[in-house]
GUZA-90197 format. One line per field, with one value per residue (C-alpha): residue number from 1; residue in one letter; x, y, z. Coordinates in steps of 0.5 Angstrom, whole numbers, plus 500, padded with zeros to 3 digits. Example, Ala and Ser with C-alpha at 12.3 -4.5 7.8 and 13.67 -1.06 7.14 Angstrom:
REM GUZA-90197
n	c(1 | 2)
res	c(a | s)
x	c(525 | 527)
y	c(491 | 498)
z	c(516 | 514)
END
This chain:
REM GUZA-90197
n	c(1 | 2 | 3 | 4 | 5 | 6 | 7 | 8 | 9 | 10 | 11 | 12 | 13 | 14 | 15 | 16 | 17 | 18 | 19 | 20 | 21 | 22 | 23 | 24 | 25 | 26 | 27 | 28 | 29 | 30 | 31 | 32 | 33 | 34 | 35 | 36 | 37 | 38 | 39 | 40 | 41 | 42 | 43 | 44 | 45 | 46 | 47 | 48 | 49 | 50 | 51 | 52 | 53 | 54 | 55 | 56 | 57 | 58 | 59 | 60 | 61 | 62 | 63 | 64 | 65 | 66 | 67 | 68 | 69 | 70 | 71 | 72 | 73 | 74 | 75 | 76 | 77 | 78 | 79 | 80 | 81 | 82 | 83 | 84 | 85 | 86 | 87 | 88 | 89 | 90 | 91 | 92 | 93 | 94 | 95 | 96 | 97 | 98 | 99 | 100 | 101 | 102 | 103 | 104 | 105 | 106 | 107 | 108 | 109 | 110 | 111 | 112 | 113 | 114 | 115 | 116 | 117 | 118 | 119 | 120 | 121 | 122 | 123 | 124 | 125 | 126 | 127 | 128 | 129 | 130 | 131 | 132 | 133 | 134 | 135 | 136 | 137 | 138 | 139 | 140 | 141 | 142 | 143 | 144 | 145 | 146 | 147 | 148 | 149 | 150 | 151 | 152 | 153 | 154 | 155 | 156 | 157 | 158 | 159 | 160 | 161 | 162 | 163 | 164 | 165 | 166 | 167 | 168 | 169 | 170 | 171 | 172 | 173 | 174 | 175 | 176 | 177 | 178 | 179 | 180 | 181 | 182 | 183 | 184 | 185 | 186 | 187 | 188 | 189 | 190 | 191 | 192 | 193 | 194 | 195 | 196 | 197 | 198 | 199 | 200 | 201 | 202 | 203 | 204 | 205 | 206 | 207 | 208 | 209 | 210 | 211 | 212 | 213 | 214 | 215 | 216 | 217 | 218 | 219 | 220 | 221)
res	c(l | p | a | l | p | r | p | a | t | m | e | q | p | r | g | f | v | e | p | h | s | d | r | a | g | n | p | t | s | p | a | q | a | g | r | l | q | i | n | g | l | e | g | s | p | l | d | h | r | y | t | f | e | s | f | i | v | g | p | a | n | r | m | a | h | a | g | a | v | q | v | a | e | t | v | f | a | e | s | r | g | f | n | p | l | f | l | h | s | s | v | g | h | g | k | t | h | l | l | h | a | i | a | w | e | v | r | r | r | t | p | h | a | k | v | l | y | l | t | a | e | r | f | r | f | t | f | v | e | a | l | r | a | q | d | a | m | a | f | k | d | r | f | r | s | i | d | m | l | l | i | d | d | l | e | f | m | t | g | e | k | t | e | l | e | f | d | h | i | i | n | m | l | l | d | s | g | r | q | l | v | v | a | s | a | r | p | p | a | q | l | t | r | l | n | d | r | m | r | s | r | l | q | r | g | l | v | t | e | i | g | a | m | d | r | d | l | r | v | r | v)
x	c(304 | 308 | 311 | 316 | 314 | 313 | 319 | 317 | 320 | 314 | 309 | 301 | 298 | 292 | 286 | 288 | 284 | 286 | 281 | 278 | 279 | 281 | 277 | 275 | 274 | 280 | 283 | 289 | 295 | 296 | 303 | 299 | 293 | 290 | 283 | 282 | 277 | 274 | 268 | 265 | 267 | 271 | 274 | 277 | 283 | 290 | 296 | 302 | 307 | 304 | 308 | 310 | 317 | 315 | 312 | 315 | 316 | 315 | 312 | 306 | 305 | 309 | 304 | 300 | 305 | 307 | 300 | 299 | 306 | 304 | 297 | 299 | 305 | 300 | 294 | 294 | 299 | 296 | 298 | 294 | 296 | 290 | 283 | 280 | 285 | 282 | 286 | 284 | 286 | 284 | 286 | 293 | 296 | 297 | 291 | 290 | 297 | 297 | 291 | 294 | 301 | 297 | 293 | 300 | 303 | 299 | 299 | 307 | 306 | 300 | 299 | 292 | 289 | 283 | 283 | 278 | 279 | 274 | 271 | 265 | 263 | 265 | 261 | 255 | 255 | 255 | 250 | 245 | 247 | 245 | 239 | 237 | 238 | 234 | 241 | 242 | 243 | 248 | 252 | 253 | 255 | 261 | 264 | 264 | 271 | 274 | 280 | 281 | 277 | 279 | 274 | 276 | 273 | 268 | 265 | 261 | 258 | 251 | 244 | 240 | 240 | 247 | 249 | 245 | 248 | 255 | 254 | 251 | 257 | 263 | 260 | 260 | 266 | 270 | 265 | 268 | 276 | 277 | 281 | 278 | 282 | 279 | 280 | 276 | 277 | 274 | 274 | 269 | 266 | 264 | 261 | 254 | 251 | 253 | 249 | 252 | 254 | 259 | 261 | 265 | 267 | 271 | 275 | 276 | 282 | 287 | 284 | 290 | 291 | 295 | 297 | 299 | 306 | 312 | 317 | 323 | 317 | 315 | 322 | 323 | 316)
y	c(565 | 570 | 567 | 568 | 570 | 565 | 564 | 568 | 562 | 557 | 555 | 556 | 550 | 547 | 549 | 556 | 562 | 569 | 572 | 579 | 579 | 574 | 571 | 578 | 581 | 586 | 586 | 581 | 581 | 576 | 574 | 574 | 569 | 564 | 559 | 553 | 551 | 544 | 542 | 549 | 550 | 556 | 555 | 560 | 564 | 560 | 565 | 562 | 564 | 559 | 553 | 548 | 551 | 558 | 554 | 556 | 549 | 549 | 545 | 549 | 545 | 540 | 535 | 539 | 540 | 533 | 531 | 536 | 533 | 527 | 528 | 532 | 526 | 521 | 522 | 518 | 513 | 505 | 507 | 514 | 518 | 521 | 522 | 527 | 531 | 536 | 542 | 547 | 553 | 560 | 565 | 567 | 560 | 557 | 552 | 557 | 556 | 549 | 548 | 552 | 548 | 542 | 544 | 547 | 541 | 537 | 540 | 540 | 533 | 531 | 537 | 534 | 532 | 535 | 539 | 545 | 549 | 552 | 556 | 555 | 561 | 561 | 553 | 556 | 562 | 557 | 552 | 557 | 560 | 553 | 553 | 559 | 557 | 550 | 547 | 544 | 537 | 538 | 542 | 536 | 532 | 537 | 534 | 527 | 527 | 531 | 528 | 532 | 537 | 542 | 546 | 553 | 556 | 550 | 553 | 559 | 553 | 555 | 555 | 548 | 547 | 548 | 544 | 538 | 539 | 540 | 533 | 529 | 531 | 530 | 523 | 522 | 523 | 519 | 514 | 513 | 514 | 521 | 526 | 531 | 536 | 541 | 547 | 550 | 555 | 549 | 541 | 537 | 535 | 543 | 544 | 543 | 546 | 539 | 532 | 527 | 522 | 528 | 530 | 523 | 522 | 528 | 525 | 519 | 520 | 526 | 531 | 536 | 543 | 548 | 552 | 558 | 560 | 559 | 566 | 561 | 561 | 568 | 570 | 565 | 568)
z	c(064 | 060 | 053 | 048 | 041 | 036 | 030 | 024 | 020 | 023 | 018 | 020 | 019 | 014 | 017 | 019 | 019 | 022 | 027 | 028 | 035 | 042 | 046 | 049 | 043 | 042 | 036 | 035 | 029 | 025 | 028 | 035 | 034 | 029 | 028 | 026 | 022 | 022 | 017 | 018 | 025 | 027 | 033 | 038 | 037 | 039 | 040 | 036 | 043 | 047 | 046 | 050 | 049 | 052 | 058 | 064 | 069 | 076 | 082 | 081 | 074 | 073 | 073 | 068 | 064 | 064 | 062 | 057 | 053 | 054 | 051 | 045 | 043 | 044 | 041 | 035 | 038 | 040 | 047 | 048 | 055 | 058 | 055 | 058 | 061 | 066 | 068 | 073 | 076 | 078 | 073 | 070 | 072 | 065 | 063 | 057 | 055 | 056 | 051 | 046 | 046 | 046 | 039 | 036 | 038 | 035 | 028 | 028 | 029 | 024 | 020 | 018 | 025 | 026 | 032 | 034 | 040 | 042 | 049 | 052 | 050 | 043 | 044 | 046 | 041 | 036 | 038 | 039 | 032 | 029 | 034 | 030 | 024 | 025 | 024 | 030 | 028 | 023 | 028 | 032 | 025 | 024 | 030 | 029 | 025 | 029 | 033 | 039 | 041 | 047 | 051 | 055 | 060 | 062 | 068 | 062 | 059 | 061 | 058 | 059 | 052 | 051 | 056 | 054 | 047 | 050 | 054 | 048 | 044 | 049 | 050 | 043 | 041 | 048 | 046 | 039 | 042 | 040 | 045 | 050 | 053 | 058 | 062 | 068 | 074 | 077 | 078 | 075 | 082 | 083 | 076 | 079 | 072 | 069 | 070 | 075 | 069 | 066 | 071 | 072 | 066 | 066 | 072 | 068 | 065 | 068 | 073 | 076 | 079 | 077 | 083 | 085 | 083 | 089 | 088 | 084 | 079 | 079 | 079 | 072 | 069)
END
C-alpha cells in the first residue's frame, strides 16, 4: 500500500545499518530504508515509510492490521498477542508494509529490542554463505537471543537444507517464547515444501488473509 514519508525528525534506532539496495537489488537512499543488525546477522531493508500511521485500514485488511498492532504492543507483555502471526495475501496488498510497521513500532517502544526482519531469500542466502564457511552451527546460535523474527515471502524458502535449518530455528524460537511474524503469498496449509509439523505450528497463532481492496479503500489509498 502507498505510504506517507516518514518524518525527518525521527531518529534511527540502535543497530540500524544503511543498505545498498532493496529486496529487488535496486539502490535505496538512507532516507528510504535501513537494516537492523543482530548478533552479526544483517537483516533485509526496512522502509521508514511503512509504519502503522501510514497504513490505510479498510475491510480487506482490518483483521491483519489489528493483529499486527497487538503483536507490536504486547511482544514483551505477560499477556502476549498472537504467536506466531501469519499474514498472507496476493502481491501488493500490504503484508510487507505491516511487517515493517511491526518492526519499527517494537523498536520505537523498546529501543534495545532485538528485532530481525528477513526475506526468505535473504535467510537462504545467509545460510548458504554460512555453509560455505563451515559456520552453520554459529549461524543458528545467532538467532538464540533474538526477541522477534519477521520472515517475509516465506513461499520462496526453498532448498532441502535451508528448509530444515528454518524448521530448527523456528522451533527453537517458539519453544523459548520468542515472537514470530510471517508473511507469505499463501496460507500455511498450502506451503507444501514445509513439513506437516511446521505447517501445523505456523497455524497455532493467528492466520489472517489480506483481501483485495474494495473501491472505497482504493480511493483512500
